[in-house]
C-alpha positions as CSV (number, residue, x, y, z in Angstrom):
1,X,0.0,0.0,0.0
2,X,1.5,3.3,-1.1
3,X,1.2,6.6,0.7
4,X,-1.5,7.7,-1.8
5,X,-3.4,4.6,-1.0
6,X,-3.4,5.6,2.7
7,X,-4.8,9.0,1.7
8,X,-7.8,7.2,0.4
9,X,-8.0,4.8,3.3
10,X,-7.3,6.9,6.4
11,X,-10.8,8.3,6.8
12,X,-12.1,4.7,7.1
13,X,-9.2,3.2,8.9
14,X,-10.2,3.6,12.6
15,X,-13.7,2.3,12.0
16,X,-12.6,-0.5,9.8
17,X,-9.9,-1.5,12.4
18,X,-11.8,-0.8,15.6
19,X,-9.8,-3.7,17.2
20,X,-8.7,-4.0,20.8
21,X,-7.9,-7.7,21.1
22,X,-4.2,-7.1,21.3
23,X,-4.0,-4.1,23.5
24,X,-3.7,-6.0,26.8
25,X,-0.9,-8.0,25.3
26,X,1.2,-4.9,24.4
27,X,0.4,-3.3,27.7
28,X,1.7,-6.3,29.5
29,X,5.0,-6.1,27.7
30,X,5.1,-2.3,28.2
31,X,4.9,-3.0,32.0
32,X,7.9,-5.3,31.7
33,X,10.1,-2.9,29.7
34,X,8.9,0.6,30.6
35,X,9.5,3.7,28.4
36,X,10.4,4.8,25.8
37,X,8.5,2.6,23.3
38,X,8.8,2.8,19.5
39,X,5.6,2.0,17.6
40,X,6.7,1.4,14.0
41,X,4.0,1.7,11.4
42,X,1.8,3.3,14.1
43,X,-0.9,4.4,11.6
44,X,-3.7,6.4,13.3
45,X,-2.5,5.4,16.8
46,X,-4.7,2.3,17.5
47,X,-2.0,0.9,19.8
48,X,0.0,4.1,20.5
49,X,-2.9,6.0,22.1
50,X,-3.8,3.4,24.7
51,X,-0.1,2.9,25.6
52,X,0.3,6.7,26.0
53,X,-2.9,6.9,28.1
54,X,-1.4,4.2,30.3
55,X,1.5,6.5,31.1
56,X,4.2,5.3,28.6
57,X,6.4,7.5,26.5
58,X,5.9,6.7,22.8
59,X,7.5,7.5,19.5
60,X,5.3,6.7,16.5
61,X,6.7,6.3,13.0
62,X,4.6,5.9,9.8
63,X,5.1,6.6,6.1
64,X,1.7,8.2,5.7
65,X,1.4,11.9,6.5
66,X,-2.4,11.4,6.3
67,X,-2.5,8.6,8.8
68,X,-0.2,10.6,11.1
69,X,-2.5,13.6,10.8
70,X,-5.3,11.5,12.2
71,X,-3.0,10.2,14.9
72,X,-1.8,13.7,15.8
73,X,-5.4,14.8,16.2
74,X,-6.1,12.0,18.6
75,X,-3.0,12.7,20.6
76,X,-4.1,16.4,20.9
77,X,-7.6,15.4,21.8
78,X,-6.4,13.2,24.6
79,X,-3.9,15.7,25.8
80,X,-1.0,13.3,25.3
81,X,1.4,15.5,23.4
82,X,3.8,15.5,26.3
83,X,4.2,11.7,25.9
84,X,4.1,11.2,22.2
85,X,6.4,12.1,19.3
86,X,5.4,11.3,15.7
87,X,7.7,11.0,12.7
88,X,6.9,10.5,9.0
89,X,9.4,8.0,7.7
90,X,9.8,4.7,5.8
91,X,9.7,1.8,8.2
92,X,12.5,0.1,6.2
93,X,14.9,3.1,6.5
94,X,14.3,5.3,9.5
95,X,16.8,7.2,11.6
96,X,15.6,8.8,14.8
97,X,17.5,11.0,17.2
98,X,16.8,8.6,20.1
99,X,18.5,5.2,19.9
100,X,17.8,3.7,23.4
101,X,14.2,2.4,23.2
102,X,13.2,-0.1,25.8
103,X,10.7,-1.8,23.4
104,X,9.7,-1.6,19.8
105,X,6.5,-3.0,18.3
106,X,5.2,-3.6,14.8
107,X,1.6,-4.5,15.3
108,X,-1.3,-5.8,13.2
109,X,0.8,-7.5,10.5
110,X,2.3,-4.2,9.4
111,X,5.7,-5.9,8.8
112,X,4.0,-7.7,5.9
113,X,3.8,-4.5,4.0
114,X,7.6,-4.9,3.4
115,X,7.5,-6.7,0.1
116,X,11.1,-7.9,-0.3
117,X,13.6,-9.6,1.9
118,X,16.0,-6.6,1.5
119,X,13.4,-4.2,2.9
120,X,12.6,-6.6,5.8
121,X,16.3,-6.9,6.6
122,X,16.6,-3.1,6.4
123,X,13.7,-2.6,8.8
124,X,15.1,-5.1,11.3
125,X,18.6,-3.5,11.2
126,X,17.0,-0.1,11.8
127,X,15.0,-1.5,14.7
128,X,18.2,-3.1,16.2
129,X,20.0,0.2,16.0
130,X,17.2,2.0,17.9
131,X,16.8,-0.5,20.7
132,X,19.0,-0.5,23.8
133,X,21.0,-3.7,24.5
134,X,18.4,-6.1,25.9
135,X,15.6,-4.1,24.4
136,X,12.5,-6.0,23.4
137,X,10.9,-6.3,20.0
138,X,7.4,-7.6,19.3
139,X,6.3,-8.3,15.7
140,X,3.0,-9.7,14.6
141,X,2.4,-11.3,11.2
142,X,-0.1,-13.9,10.1
143,X,0.8,-17.6,9.9
144,X,0.8,-18.7,6.3
145,X,-2.3,-20.9,5.8
146,X,-1.8,-23.5,3.0
147,X,-5.6,-23.4,2.3
148,X,-5.5,-19.6,1.8
149,X,-2.3,-19.7,-0.2
150,X,-3.9,-22.2,-2.5
151,X,-6.7,-19.8,-3.4
152,X,-6.5,-18.3,-6.9
153,X,-7.1,-14.6,-7.7
154,X,-10.7,-13.9,-8.7
155,X,-12.9,-11.1,-10.1
156,X,-15.6,-11.2,-7.4
157,X,-15.6,-9.1,-4.3
158,X,-16.9,-10.6,-1.0
159,X,-18.1,-8.5,1.9
160,X,-15.5,-8.6,4.7
161,X,-16.8,-5.9,7.1
162,X,-19.4,-3.2,7.5
163,X,-19.5,-0.2,9.8
164,X,-21.2,3.1,10.3
165,X,-19.6,6.6,9.9
166,X,-20.1,9.5,12.4
167,X,-22.3,11.2,9.8
168,X,-24.7,8.2,9.8
169,X,-23.6,6.7,6.5
170,X,-23.1,3.0,6.3
171,X,-20.0,1.5,4.7
172,X,-19.5,-2.0,3.2
173,X,-15.9,-3.1,2.9
174,X,-15.5,-5.8,0.3
175,X,-12.3,-7.4,-0.8
176,X,-10.8,-9.8,-3.4
177,X,-7.5,-11.4,-4.1
178,X,-6.3,-9.7,-7.3
179,X,-2.8,-11.2,-7.7
180,X,-0.6,-13.9,-6.1
181,X,3.1,-14.1,-7.0
182,X,4.2,-17.3,-5.2
183,X,7.8,-16.8,-6.1
184,X,8.0,-13.5,-4.3
185,X,5.4,-14.5,-1.7
186,X,3.5,-11.3,-2.5
187,X,-0.3,-11.1,-2.7
188,X,-2.2,-8.1,-3.9
189,X,-5.7,-7.5,-2.6
190,X,-8.3,-4.9,-3.5
191,X,-10.5,-3.4,-0.9
192,X,-13.8,-2.0,-2.3
193,X,-15.4,0.6,0.0
194,X,-19.0,1.4,-0.7
195,X,-20.6,4.2,1.3
196,X,-24.4,4.5,1.5
197,X,-26.5,7.3,3.0
198,X,-29.4,6.8,5.4
199,X,-31.8,6.1,2.4
200,X,-29.5,3.3,1.1
201,X,-28.3,5.4,-1.8
202,X,-24.7,4.8,-2.9
203,X,-22.7,8.0,-2.0
204,X,-19.2,7.0,-3.0
205,X,-17.3,3.9,-4.1
206,X,-13.5,3.5,-4.1
207,X,-11.0,0.7,-4.5
208,X,-7.9,0.6,-2.4
209,X,-5.1,-1.8,-3.3
210,X,-3.2,-3.6,-0.6
211,X,0.0,-5.7,-1.1
212,X,1.5,-8.0,1.6
213,X,4.3,-10.5,1.7
214,X,3.7,-13.6,3.7
215,X,6.6,-15.0,5.7
216,X,7.2,-18.6,6.8
217,X,8.3,-19.4,10.4
218,X,11.9,-20.5,9.6
219,X,12.3,-17.4,7.4
220,X,11.1,-15.1,10.1
221,X,13.4,-16.6,12.7
222,X,16.3,-16.4,10.3
223,X,15.5,-12.7,9.5
224,X,15.6,-11.8,13.2
225,X,18.6,-13.8,14.2
226,X,20.6,-12.6,11.2
227,X,20.0,-9.0,12.3
228,X,21.1,-9.4,15.9
229,X,18.0,-10.6,17.8
230,X,17.5,-13.5,20.1
231,X,14.1,-15.2,20.0
232,X,12.3,-15.2,23.4
233,X,8.8,-16.5,22.5
234,X,6.6,-17.2,19.5
235,X,2.8,-17.2,20.0
236,X,-0.2,-18.1,17.9
237,X,-2.5,-15.7,19.6
238,X,-2.6,-12.8,22.2
239,X,-3.4,-15.3,25.0
240,X,0.2,-16.4,24.6
241,X,-0.5,-19.9,23.4
242,X,2.5,-21.4,21.7
243,X,2.8,-21.0,18.0
244,X,1.6,-24.1,16.1
245,X,1.6,-23.0,12.5
246,X,-2.0,-21.6,12.7
247,X,-3.5,-18.2,13.5
248,X,-1.1,-15.4,14.1
249,X,2.7,-15.4,14.4
250,X,3.6,-13.1,17.2
251,X,7.4,-13.1,17.8
252,X,8.9,-11.7,20.9
253,X,12.6,-11.1,20.5
254,X,15.4,-9.2,22.3
255,X,18.3,-7.2,21.1
256,X,21.4,-9.2,22.1
257,X,23.3,-7.8,25.0
258,X,26.6,-6.2,24.1
């Protein structure tokens, strides 16, 4: 997803991703590490805002100025500016003044937006440089599901979610798999947002593309270890059940002590 795609998506993002299932998980690790915390690909602040409300010092990084504008508005509305710094930067190549973060997180499968091994390595090297020795890293991606990977691209859109806007309009979010390059492990999806007014009339319709690269377990472990991280735990869900190849892949790692 490019920055321009986020411009078209940001107005719907918070309502389309009104998710809280992972917040207690991140709060638990924040209690273990303390501040400061780096939220990479922070978006509109879905995780960043609750952590800042809990008293932690956050630095959020995102490539999208539009998503950061939404996040900045939420930070101001919650009077959290004294705890939050926001920076517009590429998650694969960022350089912040502070290099001693206690924890870094890449939540909600955002790491999968890095579409090459080179960009994934670059991201992890940057994360390593910004963590203090012994600093913790938590990355969430989805476990590759052979049944889903076997699906072929199609023309039909299926309804994935629906939600209401503050103005009373109703949105249907439909999606389809548009392309699948098995050699590069990249899939391109299309999200179709259809917005209807109170009388059921279509107000607007837009298609937002989304590309992700799925990552296998051994590949993910090698990526982390080759960039100076030690694996602490790998979970399949936010209840901390051990990874078994299904569900999520939530990796907790630590920058090696020096």
